[in-house]
mmCIF entry with sequence, helices, sheets and N, C-alpha, C, O atoms, coordinates in Angstrom:
data_MODEL
# 
_entry.id   MODEL 
# 
_entity.id                         1 
_entity.type                       polymer 
_entity.pdbx_number_of_molecules   1 
# 
_entity_poly.entity_id                      1 
_entity_poly.type                           'polypeptide(L)' 
_entity_poly.nstd_linkage                   no 
_entity_poly.nstd_monomer                   no 
_entity_poly.pdbx_seq_one_letter_code       
;(UNK)(UNK)(UNK)(UNK)(UNK)(UNK)(UNK)(UNK)(UNK)(UNK)(UNK)(UNK)(UNK)(UNK)(UNK)(UNK)
(UNK)(UNK)(UNK)(UNK)(UNK)(UNK)(UNK)(UNK)(UNK)(UNK)(UNK)(UNK)(UNK)(UNK)(UNK)(UNK)
(UNK)(UNK)(UNK)(UNK)(UNK)(UNK)(UNK)(UNK)(UNK)(UNK)(UNK)(UNK)(UNK)(UNK)(UNK)(UNK)
(UNK)(UNK)(UNK)(UNK)(UNK)(UNK)(UNK)(UNK)
;
_entity_poly.pdbx_seq_one_letter_code_can   XXXXXXXXXXXXXXXXXXXXXXXXXXXXXXXXXXXXXXXXXXXXXXXXXXXXXXXX 
_entity_poly.pdbx_strand_id                 A 
# 
loop_
_entity_poly_seq.entity_id 
_entity_poly_seq.num 
_entity_poly_seq.mon_id 
_entity_poly_seq.hetero 
1 1  UNK n 
1 2  UNK n 
1 3  UNK n 
1 4  UNK n 
1 5  UNK n 
1 6  UNK n 
1 7  UNK n 
1 8  UNK n 
1 9  UNK n 
1 10 UNK n 
1 11 UNK n 
1 12 UNK n 
1 13 UNK n 
1 14 UNK n 
1 15 UNK n 
1 16 UNK n 
1 17 UNK n 
1 18 UNK n 
1 19 UNK n 
1 20 UNK n 
1 21 UNK n 
1 22 UNK n 
1 23 UNK n 
1 24 UNK n 
1 25 UNK n 
1 26 UNK n 
1 27 UNK n 
1 28 UNK n 
1 29 UNK n 
1 30 UNK n 
1 31 UNK n 
1 32 UNK n 
1 33 UNK n 
1 34 UNK n 
1 35 UNK n 
1 36 UNK n 
1 37 UNK n 
1 38 UNK n 
1 39 UNK n 
1 40 UNK n 
1 41 UNK n 
1 42 UNK n 
1 43 UNK n 
1 44 UNK n 
1 45 UNK n 
1 46 UNK n 
1 47 UNK n 
1 48 UNK n 
1 49 UNK n 
1 50 UNK n 
1 51 UNK n 
1 52 UNK n 
1 53 UNK n 
1 54 UNK n 
1 55 UNK n 
1 56 UNK n 
# 
_struct_asym.id          A 
_struct_asym.entity_id   1 
# 
loop_
_struct_conf.conf_type_id 
_struct_conf.id 
_struct_conf.pdbx_PDB_helix_id 
_struct_conf.beg_label_comp_id 
_struct_conf.beg_label_asym_id 
_struct_conf.beg_label_seq_id 
_struct_conf.pdbx_beg_PDB_ins_code 
_struct_conf.end_label_comp_id 
_struct_conf.end_label_asym_id 
_struct_conf.end_label_seq_id 
_struct_conf.pdbx_end_PDB_ins_code 
_struct_conf.beg_auth_comp_id 
_struct_conf.beg_auth_asym_id 
_struct_conf.beg_auth_seq_id 
_struct_conf.end_auth_comp_id 
_struct_conf.end_auth_asym_id 
_struct_conf.end_auth_seq_id 
_struct_conf.pdbx_PDB_helix_class 
_struct_conf.details 
_struct_conf.pdbx_PDB_helix_length 
HELX_P HELX_P1 AA1 UNK A 26 ? UNK A 37 ? UNK A 26 UNK A 37 1 ? 12 
HELX_P HELX_P2 AA2 UNK A 51 ? UNK A 54 ? UNK A 51 UNK A 54 1 ? 4  
# 
_struct_conf_type.id          HELX_P 
_struct_conf_type.criteria    ? 
_struct_conf_type.reference   ? 
# 
loop_
_atom_site.group_PDB 
_atom_site.id 
_atom_site.type_symbol 
_atom_site.label_atom_id 
_atom_site.label_alt_id 
_atom_site.label_comp_id 
_atom_site.label_asym_id 
_atom_site.label_entity_id 
_atom_site.label_seq_id 
_atom_site.pdbx_PDB_ins_code 
_atom_site.Cartn_x 
_atom_site.Cartn_y 
_atom_site.Cartn_z 
_atom_site.occupancy 
_atom_site.B_iso_or_equiv 
_atom_site.pdbx_formal_charge 
_atom_site.auth_seq_id 
_atom_site.auth_comp_id 
_atom_site.auth_asym_id 
_atom_site.auth_atom_id 
_atom_site.pdbx_PDB_model_num 
ATOM 1   N N  . UNK A 1 1  ? 209.322 125.509 288.366 1.00 0.00 ? 1  UNK A N  1 
ATOM 2   C CA . UNK A 1 1  ? 208.257 125.313 287.340 1.00 0.00 ? 1  UNK A CA 1 
ATOM 3   C C  . UNK A 1 1  ? 208.600 123.983 286.595 1.00 0.00 ? 1  UNK A C  1 
ATOM 4   O O  . UNK A 1 1  ? 209.702 123.833 286.068 1.00 0.00 ? 1  UNK A O  1 
ATOM 5   N N  . UNK A 1 2  ? 207.697 123.089 286.564 1.00 0.00 ? 2  UNK A N  1 
ATOM 6   C CA . UNK A 1 2  ? 207.876 121.765 285.944 1.00 0.00 ? 2  UNK A CA 1 
ATOM 7   C C  . UNK A 1 2  ? 207.051 121.751 284.686 1.00 0.00 ? 2  UNK A C  1 
ATOM 8   O O  . UNK A 1 2  ? 205.891 122.161 284.645 1.00 0.00 ? 2  UNK A O  1 
ATOM 9   N N  . UNK A 1 3  ? 207.740 121.236 283.616 1.00 0.00 ? 3  UNK A N  1 
ATOM 10  C CA . UNK A 1 3  ? 207.083 121.128 282.305 1.00 0.00 ? 3  UNK A CA 1 
ATOM 11  C C  . UNK A 1 3  ? 206.912 119.664 281.984 1.00 0.00 ? 3  UNK A C  1 
ATOM 12  O O  . UNK A 1 3  ? 207.859 118.879 281.942 1.00 0.00 ? 3  UNK A O  1 
ATOM 13  N N  . UNK A 1 4  ? 205.625 119.329 281.755 1.00 0.00 ? 4  UNK A N  1 
ATOM 14  C CA . UNK A 1 4  ? 205.307 117.924 281.436 1.00 0.00 ? 4  UNK A CA 1 
ATOM 15  C C  . UNK A 1 4  ? 205.338 117.763 279.871 1.00 0.00 ? 4  UNK A C  1 
ATOM 16  O O  . UNK A 1 4  ? 204.636 118.455 279.134 1.00 0.00 ? 4  UNK A O  1 
ATOM 17  N N  . UNK A 1 5  ? 206.139 116.870 279.456 1.00 0.00 ? 5  UNK A N  1 
ATOM 18  C CA . UNK A 1 5  ? 206.204 116.555 277.972 1.00 0.00 ? 5  UNK A CA 1 
ATOM 19  C C  . UNK A 1 5  ? 205.258 115.506 277.677 1.00 0.00 ? 5  UNK A C  1 
ATOM 20  O O  . UNK A 1 5  ? 205.344 114.410 278.232 1.00 0.00 ? 5  UNK A O  1 
ATOM 21  N N  . UNK A 1 6  ? 204.236 115.818 276.719 1.00 0.00 ? 6  UNK A N  1 
ATOM 22  C CA . UNK A 1 6  ? 203.282 114.876 276.335 1.00 0.00 ? 6  UNK A CA 1 
ATOM 23  C C  . UNK A 1 6  ? 203.846 114.081 275.121 1.00 0.00 ? 6  UNK A C  1 
ATOM 24  O O  . UNK A 1 6  ? 204.040 114.619 274.030 1.00 0.00 ? 6  UNK A O  1 
ATOM 25  N N  . UNK A 1 7  ? 204.088 112.820 275.366 1.00 0.00 ? 7  UNK A N  1 
ATOM 26  C CA . UNK A 1 7  ? 204.680 112.022 274.308 1.00 0.00 ? 7  UNK A CA 1 
ATOM 27  C C  . UNK A 1 7  ? 203.534 111.637 273.342 1.00 0.00 ? 7  UNK A C  1 
ATOM 28  O O  . UNK A 1 7  ? 202.425 111.399 273.820 1.00 0.00 ? 7  UNK A O  1 
ATOM 29  N N  . UNK A 1 8  ? 203.734 111.565 272.066 1.00 0.00 ? 8  UNK A N  1 
ATOM 30  C CA . UNK A 1 8  ? 202.712 111.174 271.155 1.00 0.00 ? 8  UNK A CA 1 
ATOM 31  C C  . UNK A 1 8  ? 202.897 109.875 270.524 1.00 0.00 ? 8  UNK A C  1 
ATOM 32  O O  . UNK A 1 8  ? 204.043 109.440 270.405 1.00 0.00 ? 8  UNK A O  1 
ATOM 33  N N  . UNK A 1 9  ? 201.850 109.176 270.086 1.00 0.00 ? 9  UNK A N  1 
ATOM 34  C CA . UNK A 1 9  ? 201.885 107.939 269.370 1.00 0.00 ? 9  UNK A CA 1 
ATOM 35  C C  . UNK A 1 9  ? 202.691 108.153 268.091 1.00 0.00 ? 9  UNK A C  1 
ATOM 36  O O  . UNK A 1 9  ? 202.503 109.177 267.434 1.00 0.00 ? 9  UNK A O  1 
ATOM 37  N N  . UNK A 1 10 ? 203.590 107.223 267.702 1.00 0.00 ? 10 UNK A N  1 
ATOM 38  C CA . UNK A 1 10 ? 204.386 107.444 266.557 1.00 0.00 ? 10 UNK A CA 1 
ATOM 39  C C  . UNK A 1 10 ? 203.610 107.161 265.259 1.00 0.00 ? 10 UNK A C  1 
ATOM 40  O O  . UNK A 1 10 ? 204.100 107.417 264.159 1.00 0.00 ? 10 UNK A O  1 
ATOM 41  N N  . UNK A 1 11 ? 202.438 106.647 265.410 1.00 0.00 ? 11 UNK A N  1 
ATOM 42  C CA . UNK A 1 11 ? 201.641 106.423 264.084 1.00 0.00 ? 11 UNK A CA 1 
ATOM 43  C C  . UNK A 1 11 ? 200.615 107.540 263.871 1.00 0.00 ? 11 UNK A C  1 
ATOM 44  O O  . UNK A 1 11 ? 200.575 108.109 262.780 1.00 0.00 ? 11 UNK A O  1 
ATOM 45  N N  . UNK A 1 12 ? 199.818 107.864 264.821 1.00 0.00 ? 12 UNK A N  1 
ATOM 46  C CA . UNK A 1 12 ? 198.735 108.870 264.681 1.00 0.00 ? 12 UNK A CA 1 
ATOM 47  C C  . UNK A 1 12 ? 198.963 110.223 265.293 1.00 0.00 ? 12 UNK A C  1 
ATOM 48  O O  . UNK A 1 12 ? 198.307 111.194 264.917 1.00 0.00 ? 12 UNK A O  1 
ATOM 49  N N  . UNK A 1 13 ? 199.872 110.304 266.222 1.00 0.00 ? 13 UNK A N  1 
ATOM 50  C CA . UNK A 1 13 ? 200.189 111.598 266.877 1.00 0.00 ? 13 UNK A CA 1 
ATOM 51  C C  . UNK A 1 13 ? 199.337 111.851 268.096 1.00 0.00 ? 13 UNK A C  1 
ATOM 52  O O  . UNK A 1 13 ? 199.578 112.853 268.770 1.00 0.00 ? 13 UNK A O  1 
ATOM 53  N N  . UNK A 1 14 ? 198.382 111.046 268.432 1.00 0.00 ? 14 UNK A N  1 
ATOM 54  C CA . UNK A 1 14 ? 197.602 111.246 269.603 1.00 0.00 ? 14 UNK A CA 1 
ATOM 55  C C  . UNK A 1 14 ? 198.401 111.019 270.866 1.00 0.00 ? 14 UNK A C  1 
ATOM 56  O O  . UNK A 1 14 ? 199.464 110.408 270.758 1.00 0.00 ? 14 UNK A O  1 
ATOM 57  N N  . UNK A 1 15 ? 198.006 111.443 272.047 1.00 0.00 ? 15 UNK A N  1 
ATOM 58  C CA . UNK A 1 15 ? 198.791 111.245 273.301 1.00 0.00 ? 15 UNK A CA 1 
ATOM 59  C C  . UNK A 1 15 ? 198.932 109.734 273.483 1.00 0.00 ? 15 UNK A C  1 
ATOM 60  O O  . UNK A 1 15 ? 198.034 108.974 273.119 1.00 0.00 ? 15 UNK A O  1 
ATOM 61  N N  . UNK A 1 16 ? 200.056 109.305 274.043 1.00 0.00 ? 16 UNK A N  1 
ATOM 62  C CA . UNK A 1 16 ? 200.315 107.941 274.362 1.00 0.00 ? 16 UNK A CA 1 
ATOM 63  C C  . UNK A 1 16 ? 199.437 107.457 275.545 1.00 0.00 ? 16 UNK A C  1 
ATOM 64  O O  . UNK A 1 16 ? 199.043 108.225 276.422 1.00 0.00 ? 16 UNK A O  1 
ATOM 65  N N  . UNK A 1 17 ? 199.158 106.132 275.510 1.00 0.00 ? 17 UNK A N  1 
ATOM 66  C CA . UNK A 1 17 ? 198.411 105.506 276.648 1.00 0.00 ? 17 UNK A CA 1 
ATOM 67  C C  . UNK A 1 17 ? 199.389 104.606 277.271 1.00 0.00 ? 17 UNK A C  1 
ATOM 68  O O  . UNK A 1 17 ? 199.980 103.755 276.605 1.00 0.00 ? 17 UNK A O  1 
ATOM 69  N N  . UNK A 1 18 ? 199.584 104.776 278.580 1.00 0.00 ? 18 UNK A N  1 
ATOM 70  C CA . UNK A 1 18 ? 200.599 103.883 279.247 1.00 0.00 ? 18 UNK A CA 1 
ATOM 71  C C  . UNK A 1 18 ? 200.324 102.333 279.055 1.00 0.00 ? 18 UNK A C  1 
ATOM 72  O O  . UNK A 1 18 ? 201.232 101.502 279.061 1.00 0.00 ? 18 UNK A O  1 
ATOM 73  N N  . UNK A 1 19 ? 199.006 102.032 278.887 1.00 0.00 ? 19 UNK A N  1 
ATOM 74  C CA . UNK A 1 19 ? 198.633 100.632 278.774 1.00 0.00 ? 19 UNK A CA 1 
ATOM 75  C C  . UNK A 1 19 ? 199.100 100.115 277.359 1.00 0.00 ? 19 UNK A C  1 
ATOM 76  O O  . UNK A 1 19 ? 199.346 98.916  277.223 1.00 0.00 ? 19 UNK A O  1 
ATOM 77  N N  . UNK A 1 20 ? 199.220 100.940 276.364 1.00 0.00 ? 20 UNK A N  1 
ATOM 78  C CA . UNK A 1 20 ? 199.616 100.582 275.005 1.00 0.00 ? 20 UNK A CA 1 
ATOM 79  C C  . UNK A 1 20 ? 200.937 101.121 274.583 1.00 0.00 ? 20 UNK A C  1 
ATOM 80  O O  . UNK A 1 20 ? 201.266 101.039 273.400 1.00 0.00 ? 20 UNK A O  1 
ATOM 81  N N  . UNK A 1 21 ? 201.746 101.689 275.507 1.00 0.00 ? 21 UNK A N  1 
ATOM 82  C CA . UNK A 1 21 ? 202.966 102.354 275.131 1.00 0.00 ? 21 UNK A CA 1 
ATOM 83  C C  . UNK A 1 21 ? 203.933 101.569 274.223 1.00 0.00 ? 21 UNK A C  1 
ATOM 84  O O  . UNK A 1 21 ? 204.193 100.378 274.394 1.00 0.00 ? 21 UNK A O  1 
ATOM 85  N N  . UNK A 1 22 ? 204.442 102.338 273.242 1.00 0.00 ? 22 UNK A N  1 
ATOM 86  C CA . UNK A 1 22 ? 204.442 103.726 273.004 1.00 0.00 ? 22 UNK A CA 1 
ATOM 87  C C  . UNK A 1 22 ? 203.345 104.202 272.155 1.00 0.00 ? 22 UNK A C  1 
ATOM 88  O O  . UNK A 1 22 ? 203.407 105.328 271.662 1.00 0.00 ? 22 UNK A O  1 
ATOM 89  N N  . UNK A 1 23 ? 202.283 103.380 271.936 1.00 0.00 ? 23 UNK A N  1 
ATOM 90  C CA . UNK A 1 23 ? 201.118 103.813 271.105 1.00 0.00 ? 23 UNK A CA 1 
ATOM 91  C C  . UNK A 1 23 ? 200.008 104.332 271.969 1.00 0.00 ? 23 UNK A C  1 
ATOM 92  O O  . UNK A 1 23 ? 200.062 104.310 273.199 1.00 0.00 ? 23 UNK A O  1 
ATOM 93  N N  . UNK A 1 24 ? 198.966 104.815 271.251 1.00 0.00 ? 24 UNK A N  1 
ATOM 94  C CA . UNK A 1 24 ? 197.783 105.384 271.962 1.00 0.00 ? 24 UNK A CA 1 
ATOM 95  C C  . UNK A 1 24 ? 196.659 104.324 272.199 1.00 0.00 ? 24 UNK A C  1 
ATOM 96  O O  . UNK A 1 24 ? 195.861 104.422 273.131 1.00 0.00 ? 24 UNK A O  1 
ATOM 97  N N  . UNK A 1 25 ? 196.652 103.317 271.303 1.00 0.00 ? 25 UNK A N  1 
ATOM 98  C CA . UNK A 1 25 ? 195.606 102.338 271.454 1.00 0.00 ? 25 UNK A CA 1 
ATOM 99  C C  . UNK A 1 25 ? 196.002 100.976 270.828 1.00 0.00 ? 25 UNK A C  1 
ATOM 100 O O  . UNK A 1 25 ? 197.040 100.857 270.176 1.00 0.00 ? 25 UNK A O  1 
ATOM 101 N N  . UNK A 1 26 ? 195.155 99.968  271.044 1.00 0.00 ? 26 UNK A N  1 
ATOM 102 C CA . UNK A 1 26 ? 195.399 98.689  270.503 1.00 0.00 ? 26 UNK A CA 1 
ATOM 103 C C  . UNK A 1 26 ? 195.438 98.742  268.991 1.00 0.00 ? 26 UNK A C  1 
ATOM 104 O O  . UNK A 1 26 ? 196.164 97.981  268.352 1.00 0.00 ? 26 UNK A O  1 
ATOM 105 N N  . UNK A 1 27 ? 194.622 99.680  268.395 1.00 0.00 ? 27 UNK A N  1 
ATOM 106 C CA . UNK A 1 27 ? 194.592 99.751  266.951 1.00 0.00 ? 27 UNK A CA 1 
ATOM 107 C C  . UNK A 1 27 ? 195.909 100.132 266.374 1.00 0.00 ? 27 UNK A C  1 
ATOM 108 O O  . UNK A 1 27 ? 196.415 99.509  265.441 1.00 0.00 ? 27 UNK A O  1 
ATOM 109 N N  . UNK A 1 28 ? 196.471 101.192 266.959 1.00 0.00 ? 28 UNK A N  1 
ATOM 110 C CA . UNK A 1 28 ? 197.846 101.618 266.449 1.00 0.00 ? 28 UNK A CA 1 
ATOM 111 C C  . UNK A 1 28 ? 198.948 100.591 266.676 1.00 0.00 ? 28 UNK A C  1 
ATOM 112 O O  . UNK A 1 28 ? 199.831 100.395 265.840 1.00 0.00 ? 28 UNK A O  1 
ATOM 113 N N  . UNK A 1 29 ? 198.866 99.937  267.845 1.00 0.00 ? 29 UNK A N  1 
ATOM 114 C CA . UNK A 1 29 ? 199.719 98.920  268.170 1.00 0.00 ? 29 UNK A CA 1 
ATOM 115 C C  . UNK A 1 29 ? 199.671 97.704  267.073 1.00 0.00 ? 29 UNK A C  1 
ATOM 116 O O  . UNK A 1 29 ? 200.695 97.178  266.634 1.00 0.00 ? 29 UNK A O  1 
ATOM 117 N N  . UNK A 1 30 ? 198.498 97.372  266.735 1.00 0.00 ? 30 UNK A N  1 
ATOM 118 C CA . UNK A 1 30 ? 198.256 96.326  265.766 1.00 0.00 ? 30 UNK A CA 1 
ATOM 119 C C  . UNK A 1 30 ? 198.715 96.777  264.326 1.00 0.00 ? 30 UNK A C  1 
ATOM 120 O O  . UNK A 1 30 ? 199.241 95.981  263.549 1.00 0.00 ? 30 UNK A O  1 
ATOM 121 N N  . UNK A 1 31 ? 198.497 98.031  264.033 1.00 0.00 ? 31 UNK A N  1 
ATOM 122 C CA . UNK A 1 31 ? 198.859 98.623  262.722 1.00 0.00 ? 31 UNK A CA 1 
ATOM 123 C C  . UNK A 1 31 ? 200.413 98.489  262.592 1.00 0.00 ? 31 UNK A C  1 
ATOM 124 O O  . UNK A 1 31 ? 200.922 98.142  261.526 1.00 0.00 ? 31 UNK A O  1 
ATOM 125 N N  . UNK A 1 32 ? 201.143 98.770  263.696 1.00 0.00 ? 32 UNK A N  1 
ATOM 126 C CA . UNK A 1 32 ? 202.557 98.815  263.640 1.00 0.00 ? 32 UNK A CA 1 
ATOM 127 C C  . UNK A 1 32 ? 203.068 97.298  263.479 1.00 0.00 ? 32 UNK A C  1 
ATOM 128 O O  . UNK A 1 32 ? 204.018 97.053  262.735 1.00 0.00 ? 32 UNK A O  1 
ATOM 129 N N  . UNK A 1 33 ? 202.480 96.402  264.122 1.00 0.00 ? 33 UNK A N  1 
ATOM 130 C CA . UNK A 1 33 ? 202.780 94.998  263.995 1.00 0.00 ? 33 UNK A CA 1 
ATOM 131 C C  . UNK A 1 33 ? 202.565 94.461  262.553 1.00 0.00 ? 33 UNK A C  1 
ATOM 132 O O  . UNK A 1 33 ? 203.328 93.638  262.046 1.00 0.00 ? 33 UNK A O  1 
ATOM 133 N N  . UNK A 1 34 ? 201.453 94.992  261.910 1.00 0.00 ? 34 UNK A N  1 
ATOM 134 C CA . UNK A 1 34 ? 201.171 94.538  260.608 1.00 0.00 ? 34 UNK A CA 1 
ATOM 135 C C  . UNK A 1 34 ? 202.263 95.145  259.606 1.00 0.00 ? 34 UNK A C  1 
ATOM 136 O O  . UNK A 1 34 ? 202.629 94.525  258.607 1.00 0.00 ? 34 UNK A O  1 
ATOM 137 N N  . UNK A 1 35 ? 202.698 96.270  259.915 1.00 0.00 ? 35 UNK A N  1 
ATOM 138 C CA . UNK A 1 35 ? 203.819 96.893  259.072 1.00 0.00 ? 35 UNK A CA 1 
ATOM 139 C C  . UNK A 1 35 ? 205.046 96.059  259.184 1.00 0.00 ? 35 UNK A C  1 
ATOM 140 O O  . UNK A 1 35 ? 205.696 95.825  258.166 1.00 0.00 ? 35 UNK A O  1 
ATOM 141 N N  . UNK A 1 36 ? 205.419 95.586  260.359 1.00 0.00 ? 36 UNK A N  1 
ATOM 142 C CA . UNK A 1 36 ? 206.604 94.688  260.469 1.00 0.00 ? 36 UNK A CA 1 
ATOM 143 C C  . UNK A 1 36 ? 206.376 93.399  259.747 1.00 0.00 ? 36 UNK A C  1 
ATOM 144 O O  . UNK A 1 36 ? 207.265 92.924  259.041 1.00 0.00 ? 36 UNK A O  1 
ATOM 145 N N  . UNK A 1 37 ? 205.174 92.796  259.903 1.00 0.00 ? 37 UNK A N  1 
ATOM 146 C CA . UNK A 1 37 ? 204.887 91.511  259.245 1.00 0.00 ? 37 UNK A CA 1 
ATOM 147 C C  . UNK A 1 37 ? 204.812 91.529  257.748 1.00 0.00 ? 37 UNK A C  1 
ATOM 148 O O  . UNK A 1 37 ? 205.080 90.523  257.092 1.00 0.00 ? 37 UNK A O  1 
ATOM 149 N N  . UNK A 1 38 ? 204.441 92.688  257.191 1.00 0.00 ? 38 UNK A N  1 
ATOM 150 C CA . UNK A 1 38 ? 204.295 92.875  255.742 1.00 0.00 ? 38 UNK A CA 1 
ATOM 151 C C  . UNK A 1 38 ? 205.503 93.552  255.115 1.00 0.00 ? 38 UNK A C  1 
ATOM 152 O O  . UNK A 1 38 ? 205.391 94.098  254.018 1.00 0.00 ? 38 UNK A O  1 
ATOM 153 N N  . UNK A 1 39 ? 206.668 93.532  255.785 1.00 0.00 ? 39 UNK A N  1 
ATOM 154 C CA . UNK A 1 39 ? 207.998 94.091  255.409 1.00 0.00 ? 39 UNK A CA 1 
ATOM 155 C C  . UNK A 1 39 ? 207.761 95.586  255.058 1.00 0.00 ? 39 UNK A C  1 
ATOM 156 O O  . UNK A 1 39 ? 208.304 96.058  254.059 1.00 0.00 ? 39 UNK A O  1 
ATOM 157 N N  . UNK A 1 40 ? 206.989 96.320  255.830 1.00 0.00 ? 40 UNK A N  1 
ATOM 158 C CA . UNK A 1 40 ? 206.832 97.817  255.654 1.00 0.00 ? 40 UNK A CA 1 
ATOM 159 C C  . UNK A 1 40 ? 207.918 98.494  256.354 1.00 0.00 ? 40 UNK A C  1 
ATOM 160 O O  . UNK A 1 40 ? 208.034 99.701  256.140 1.00 0.00 ? 40 UNK A O  1 
ATOM 161 N N  . UNK A 1 41 ? 208.729 97.929  257.149 1.00 0.00 ? 41 UNK A N  1 
ATOM 162 C CA . UNK A 1 41 ? 209.888 98.533  257.767 1.00 0.00 ? 41 UNK A CA 1 
ATOM 163 C C  . UNK A 1 41 ? 211.123 97.855  257.211 1.00 0.00 ? 41 UNK A C  1 
ATOM 164 O O  . UNK A 1 41 ? 211.058 96.723  256.731 1.00 0.00 ? 41 UNK A O  1 
ATOM 165 N N  . UNK A 1 42 ? 212.269 98.560  257.277 1.00 0.00 ? 42 UNK A N  1 
ATOM 166 C CA . UNK A 1 42 ? 213.455 98.011  256.896 1.00 0.00 ? 42 UNK A CA 1 
ATOM 167 C C  . UNK A 1 42 ? 214.579 98.516  257.807 1.00 0.00 ? 42 UNK A C  1 
ATOM 168 O O  . UNK A 1 42 ? 214.636 99.697  258.150 1.00 0.00 ? 42 UNK A O  1 
ATOM 169 N N  . UNK A 1 43 ? 215.488 97.580  258.196 1.00 0.00 ? 43 UNK A N  1 
ATOM 170 C CA . UNK A 1 43 ? 216.589 97.991  259.089 1.00 0.00 ? 43 UNK A CA 1 
ATOM 171 C C  . UNK A 1 43 ? 217.825 98.238  258.150 1.00 0.00 ? 43 UNK A C  1 
ATOM 172 O O  . UNK A 1 43 ? 218.037 97.448  257.230 1.00 0.00 ? 43 UNK A O  1 
ATOM 173 N N  . UNK A 1 44 ? 218.592 99.251  258.349 1.00 0.00 ? 44 UNK A N  1 
ATOM 174 C CA . UNK A 1 44 ? 219.822 99.403  257.536 1.00 0.00 ? 44 UNK A CA 1 
ATOM 175 C C  . UNK A 1 44 ? 220.800 98.288  257.677 1.00 0.00 ? 44 UNK A C  1 
ATOM 176 O O  . UNK A 1 44 ? 220.844 97.674  258.744 1.00 0.00 ? 44 UNK A O  1 
ATOM 177 N N  . UNK A 1 45 ? 221.554 97.989  256.730 1.00 0.00 ? 45 UNK A N  1 
ATOM 178 C CA . UNK A 1 45 ? 222.548 96.934  256.840 1.00 0.00 ? 45 UNK A CA 1 
ATOM 179 C C  . UNK A 1 45 ? 222.893 96.466  255.379 1.00 0.00 ? 45 UNK A C  1 
ATOM 180 O O  . UNK A 1 45 ? 222.345 96.937  254.382 1.00 0.00 ? 45 UNK A O  1 
ATOM 181 N N  . UNK A 1 46 ? 223.862 95.486  255.356 1.00 0.00 ? 46 UNK A N  1 
ATOM 182 C CA . UNK A 1 46 ? 224.206 94.996  253.976 1.00 0.00 ? 46 UNK A CA 1 
ATOM 183 C C  . UNK A 1 46 ? 223.091 94.211  253.453 1.00 0.00 ? 46 UNK A C  1 
ATOM 184 O O  . UNK A 1 46 ? 222.337 93.609  254.217 1.00 0.00 ? 46 UNK A O  1 
ATOM 185 N N  . UNK A 1 47 ? 222.948 94.189  252.140 1.00 0.00 ? 47 UNK A N  1 
ATOM 186 C CA . UNK A 1 47 ? 221.894 93.328  251.523 1.00 0.00 ? 47 UNK A CA 1 
ATOM 187 C C  . UNK A 1 47 ? 221.912 91.948  251.894 1.00 0.00 ? 47 UNK A C  1 
ATOM 188 O O  . UNK A 1 47 ? 222.995 91.366  251.951 1.00 0.00 ? 47 UNK A O  1 
ATOM 189 N N  . UNK A 1 48 ? 220.800 91.331  252.165 1.00 0.00 ? 48 UNK A N  1 
ATOM 190 C CA . UNK A 1 48 ? 220.712 89.923  252.497 1.00 0.00 ? 48 UNK A CA 1 
ATOM 191 C C  . UNK A 1 48 ? 220.907 89.069  251.264 1.00 0.00 ? 48 UNK A C  1 
ATOM 192 O O  . UNK A 1 48 ? 220.619 89.494  250.145 1.00 0.00 ? 48 UNK A O  1 
ATOM 193 N N  . UNK A 1 49 ? 221.379 87.910  251.471 1.00 0.00 ? 49 UNK A N  1 
ATOM 194 C CA . UNK A 1 49 ? 221.610 86.986  250.367 1.00 0.00 ? 49 UNK A CA 1 
ATOM 195 C C  . UNK A 1 49 ? 220.337 86.283  249.999 1.00 0.00 ? 49 UNK A C  1 
ATOM 196 O O  . UNK A 1 49 ? 219.538 85.922  250.862 1.00 0.00 ? 49 UNK A O  1 
ATOM 197 N N  . UNK A 1 50 ? 220.147 86.088  248.696 1.00 0.00 ? 50 UNK A N  1 
ATOM 198 C CA . UNK A 1 50 ? 218.968 85.315  248.221 1.00 0.00 ? 50 UNK A CA 1 
ATOM 199 C C  . UNK A 1 50 ? 219.128 83.948  248.830 1.00 0.00 ? 50 UNK A C  1 
ATOM 200 O O  . UNK A 1 50 ? 220.250 83.527  249.112 1.00 0.00 ? 50 UNK A O  1 
ATOM 201 N N  . UNK A 1 51 ? 218.002 83.219  249.047 1.00 0.00 ? 51 UNK A N  1 
ATOM 202 C CA . UNK A 1 51 ? 218.063 81.801  249.549 1.00 0.00 ? 51 UNK A CA 1 
ATOM 203 C C  . UNK A 1 51 ? 218.870 80.938  248.663 1.00 0.00 ? 51 UNK A C  1 
ATOM 204 O O  . UNK A 1 51 ? 219.609 80.091  249.164 1.00 0.00 ? 51 UNK A O  1 
ATOM 205 N N  . UNK A 1 52 ? 218.780 81.096  247.330 1.00 0.00 ? 52 UNK A N  1 
ATOM 206 C CA . UNK A 1 52 ? 219.479 80.282  246.334 1.00 0.00 ? 52 UNK A CA 1 
ATOM 207 C C  . UNK A 1 52 ? 220.935 80.592  246.432 1.00 0.00 ? 52 UNK A C  1 
ATOM 208 O O  . UNK A 1 52 ? 221.742 79.664  246.384 1.00 0.00 ? 52 UNK A O  1 
ATOM 209 N N  . UNK A 1 53 ? 221.337 81.843  246.568 1.00 0.00 ? 53 UNK A N  1 
ATOM 210 C CA . UNK A 1 53 ? 222.830 82.187  246.683 1.00 0.00 ? 53 UNK A CA 1 
ATOM 211 C C  . UNK A 1 53 ? 223.421 81.674  247.873 1.00 0.00 ? 53 UNK A C  1 
ATOM 212 O O  . UNK A 1 53 ? 224.597 81.310  247.840 1.00 0.00 ? 53 UNK A O  1 
ATOM 213 N N  . UNK A 1 54 ? 222.669 81.590  249.050 1.00 0.00 ? 54 UNK A N  1 
ATOM 214 C CA . UNK A 1 54 ? 223.227 81.270  250.314 1.00 0.00 ? 54 UNK A CA 1 
ATOM 215 C C  . UNK A 1 54 ? 223.517 79.818  250.453 1.00 0.00 ? 54 UNK A C  1 
ATOM 216 O O  . UNK A 1 54 ? 224.259 79.421  251.352 1.00 0.00 ? 54 UNK A O  1 
ATOM 217 N N  . UNK A 1 55 ? 222.956 79.004  249.592 1.00 0.00 ? 55 UNK A N  1 
ATOM 218 C CA . UNK A 1 55 ? 223.129 77.515  249.688 1.00 0.00 ? 55 UNK A CA 1 
ATOM 219 C C  . UNK A 1 55 ? 224.424 77.071  249.012 1.00 0.00 ? 55 UNK A C  1 
ATOM 220 O O  . UNK A 1 55 ? 224.761 77.547  247.927 1.00 0.00 ? 55 UNK A O  1 
ATOM 221 N N  . UNK A 1 56 ? 225.139 76.168  249.648 1.00 0.00 ? 56 UNK A N  1 
ATOM 222 C CA . UNK A 1 56 ? 226.354 75.770  248.942 1.00 0.00 ? 56 UNK A CA 1 
ATOM 223 C C  . UNK A 1 56 ? 226.242 74.354  248.364 1.00 0.00 ? 56 UNK A C  1 
ATOM 224 O O  . UNK A 1 56 ? 227.183 73.867  247.737 1.00 0.00 ? 56 UNK A O  1 
# 
C-alpha cells in the first residue's frame, strides 16, 4: 500500500503546484518574495552592526 503525501503551500495551505514549488501559485510566490524584500523574515544570528558603527 502506497501513501501519497500531499505537500501544502507554506503560505496558504493549498496543495503545491510543481510549476510554482514550493508554492501553489504565482500569487503566493510573489507574496513570499515581498516578505523577504520588506524585512518580514529574519535569520537567526548575531546582531548586525549599524552602518555608522561598522565604519572605521
